[in-house]
N, C-alpha and C positions, 0 to 999 in steps of 0.2 A: 800618808800624803803630807806634804810640807804646808805650814801655815804662811802664807805669802807675806803676811804682815809682820813675820818674824825676822827682823832685819839682819840679826846676829847670824840665823841658820843660813839666810841668803848669801851673807858674805862668805859663809865657809863654801857654799855651793858653786858660788859665783866668783872666785878670786880673780879673775881676768876683768871684772865689772863689766859684764855683758848688759846689766840695767843702765850702768852709766851712759854706754854708747847708744842704747836704745832710747833714753831720755833726751840725747843730744842729737837724735837725727834731723830735727827741724834746724837746728844750729849748722849741721853739716850742709843741708839744702842751701841754707843762705850763704855760707860762707863760700860753696862751689859755684853757686850762681853769680856771685858778686867777683869771685876771682877770675873765672873765666872770661867773663865780660870787660875785665881790665886788661887781658891778654893783647897783645898787637898781632894778630894774625892775618894773613893775607886770604882774601876770598877766592874761591876757585873761579877763574874766568873761562876755562874751557868746559865743554858740555860734560854733564856726567849723566851717563845712561842709566846705571844701575848703581846700589849701594850694599855693600856685603859686611856684615858686623862679624867680628870674630871674638869670642869669648868662651870662657867655661864657668859653670856653676853662677855665682853672684856676679861675676863680671860681665854676664850678657843680659842682666835685668835691665841696663839702660836700653838696650836694644828693642826688648819686649815692650817697656813702657812707651818709647817713641812710636813703635810700629801700632799699637794699640791707640795711643792719642792721636796721630796724625796720619796713619795709613791710608785713609780714604783720599786725603787731600794731597798726597804725593803725586809727583809726576813720573816717578820712576820706580821700578820694582826694588824690594828689600829681599834679601836672604840672610839667615842667621847661620853661621857656620861654629859649630863647637866640635872641630876635628883638627887634623894636622895639616890638610891640603886646601885650597881655594878650588872653585868650580873653574872648569877649562873655558868658560865664557869671558873670566877676568881679564881685562885689558886696560888700556890707557883712557877710557873713558868710564872705568869703574872706580869708585870710591871704596877703599878697603877700611873700615874702622877697627882697629886693634885695641883691645880692652882688656888689661890684666891688673887687679888691685896690687898684687904683689910684684908684677914686672917679670916674674920668673915662670909663669906659665908655659910649659913645653908646647903645647898645641898652639897658643897664640904666638910664640916666637917661631915656630914653624912657619904659620901663614905669614908672618911679617917678610921672612926670606922670599916666599914664594910671591907675595906681593910686588916685592923689588924685581924679581925675575920677570913679571908679567908686565912691568912698567906701569902698574897701577897706580893711581893718587892714593894717598895714604894720611890718616890722621891717627893719633895715639892718644889713650888715657890711661894713666897708670900712677902709681905711687913712686916709682922709681925702678932701681936696680936695671937688669939688662934691657927691659922694654924702653925704659927712659934713656938708656945709653944709645939704643938703636935709633931712637928720635933724633937725638942730638947729633949723632955722627951723619945722618942722612939729611939733615936740616928739613925734617918733618914737623908739620904743625901738631902741638901737643898741648894737654893740659895734665901737668904733673903736680898733685897735691901731696900735702904733707901728712895728711891724715890725723893731726892732733885732736881731733874732736871724736875719733873713735878709740878711746882708751882700751878697749878690750883688743885691738889691733887684728880682729878676725874680719875677712874681707866682706862677709854678709852682713856685717854691722856696719858697713860705710857707705850704705846705699844711698845717702845723701850726696856723696862725693861722686859716686859712679853714675847714678841716674841723672841728676840735674847737672852734672858736669858733662856727661855726654850730650844731652839736649842743648846745653849752652854752647858746646864746642862745635857742633854742627850748625847751630844758629849763627854763630861767629864767622865760620868759614863761607856762609851764604848758602849751605845745603838746604837747609829748611828756613822758614820765615814765622818767628815767633816775636811779637812785640815784647820787648823786655818787662813792661809794667804789667803784662799779664802773669808772668812767674813771680815777680816782685809781690804784687798784691795778694796772689794765692798764698804766698808764704807768709805775708803779714796776717792774713785772715787765719791761718792754720796755728799761728802761735795762740790766738785767742781761744782755739778749740782744743788745744793740746790736753788740757787737764780734765776735759770731759771725755775725751778719747780714751785717755788713760784709765779713767775711773770706770768707764764701760767695759773695757777689756778685763779689768779686775773682778769685774762682775760676771761676765761671759765664760770666762776660761773655763769654769768648773763644769758647764754642760757639755765639753768636749773630753773630760775625763773618761779614760777607758773606752772611747769611743773612737771610730774611724771618721775623720772629717773629710766630707765630699763637698769640693767647692764648685760653685756654679757662678759665671758672670757672663758678659757679653761686652761688645763693642768696646768702648774705650777702657774698660776695666778688665779686658782680656788679659793684659800683661800681669796685672795684679794677681790674678788668679793663678797663675804658674810660681810667682814669688811666694805667695801665701803657701802653696802646697810644698815648696821647697823649705819654707821657714817651719812648717810642721816637722818635716822630716829632720832638718838639723838641728833646729833650736829646742824643739819637744821631744824629738826621738820618736816621734809617732809617724805611723802610716797614715797617709792621706792621698787623695787624688783631686783632680779638677776636670771639669767639663765646660765647654763654652755652648752658649745659647747662640744661635738656634740649632747648631749642629746636633747637640745632645737630643733634642726632640725628634731626631730621625733614627735613634737606635736606643740611647739609654735607658727610657722609662719602661721598655719592656724587660730591661735586665733587673728591674727591682723587685721581681717576684721569688727568685730563688738565689741563695738559699733563704729559707725562712728565719726571720729573728737575728739578721745579721747586726752587729755593731755599730751601726751606720748612724751619723748625725750630719745633716746637710746644710750648709752654710750659703747663702745667696749675698752676694756683692751687689747690692741694688742701689741705683741712682735715678733721681728726676731728670737726668740729662739723657738716659737712655731714649731711644726713638719709639713712637708709639707702638710700632710691631714687637719691638723687644719688650717692652713695658707688659704687653699683653701675653706674651710668651712667659716672662718670669711668673707673673699670678697664675697661669695655667699650669705651669711646671711644678710650682710650689703645691698647688692642688693635688696633681697626679702623686707627687711623693708622699703627700700626708695620706692619700686614698690607701697607699700601698703600706702605711703603718710605722712611717719613719718620720721623726720630728725634723723640722724646718727653723733654722734660725737666719735671721735677715739682718745685715749690716748696711743700714741706709744712710748714704752720703748726704751731706748738706745742698749739693747740687748747684752751688753757685757759679761754678765753671767746671770744665772737665780736668783742669790742673788741680783745683780743690779736691775734687773726688779722687784723683790718683793719689794725693799726698795723705788724705785722710784715710785711705784703706792702707796704704803702707805703713801708717803708723799704728793703726788700730791692729794689724797683723802681726807687726813685730813686738807690741806689748801682748797680745793675746798668746802667741806661740811662746814667749818669754816665759810668762807667768804658767803655762801648762808643762812647760819643761821643768820649771822649779817645783811644781806641785808633784812631779814624778819624782823629784830628788835627783835630777840629773845636772851636771855641769853644762849650761847652756852654750859655753864658748867651743867645746871639744867636739871633733868628730873622730872618735876612735876607730870606727870601722873603715871610714875613709882614708884615715892616715895608715892603717894596716894594709890597706889595699894598694897604696901607693908605695909603701916599703916593700911588700912582696913583688910588685911590679919592677921596682927598681932592682930588687935582688936578680930577678930572673933576666933583665937586662944585662947586668952585669956577666952573668954565666954566657 
């Protein structure tokens, strides 16, 4: 296992500077929020009956977070599409949100053409390329960012742009209503917590070495749970899964009995902002897991606001999974099996 305090060894494993991108996550958030709020975008005056988010991998993270943070308050249904085509119900009163960090994601570009054909309202978030050209050609409201604060250039390390940018974009066009100071103040408070969060991740990652991390969360942190699962997969190269409270209380607890001595280590994303019912379920769920002989680790947020909570968990998970990947002596920036799969898929299409 690598010593994560060995900076020279880390540089050799991490030539793309994943660590640098992770350390600049808060700067990404700040830049994205300021940049999108400076845009001159029209508000949608016509009625919007539903919103469909289109994105793959890390590009769907913003939708996951937004749905978890604001879902209960929204007056319209949300659907997330990670595929080539939109649902048949999409029409002129649907907002289609197209997100692709690279701007070249084929599934999202397919949905873009589908949205045009269905006469849907559209907004775009991307770093550039074909999706940016699509937005410009059709005069579509868009946040096109430069990605300078993501030196590794890997989409999943640009979460500040894609998540805060998406929330800001929908706020700017009037689809959601968040007071600007709510996010700005959360970012300011987050800057003060950054060093402590990094230190905690450096301390905690060792408990997941050679273990299967199983993530539990609920309510406003539900989106973070899926993001953290993906980070364990991609950054740490480790198998992981996530379950949401209260749903897991209706099935998963019975599945802790076999096989015996499985290498599971549970992590609960906990918050003082959870509702009383969820707080009670979190405590009882942890008790059930321990009674079945498995360890439970809790990351507890400061709970100042739900926005603080989401930022803290996102940063903690980014550092935690990065250090675990480095400890496994893996290059955390690359995805060799995903790349191999894409290459094989492209070869078969050519045939």
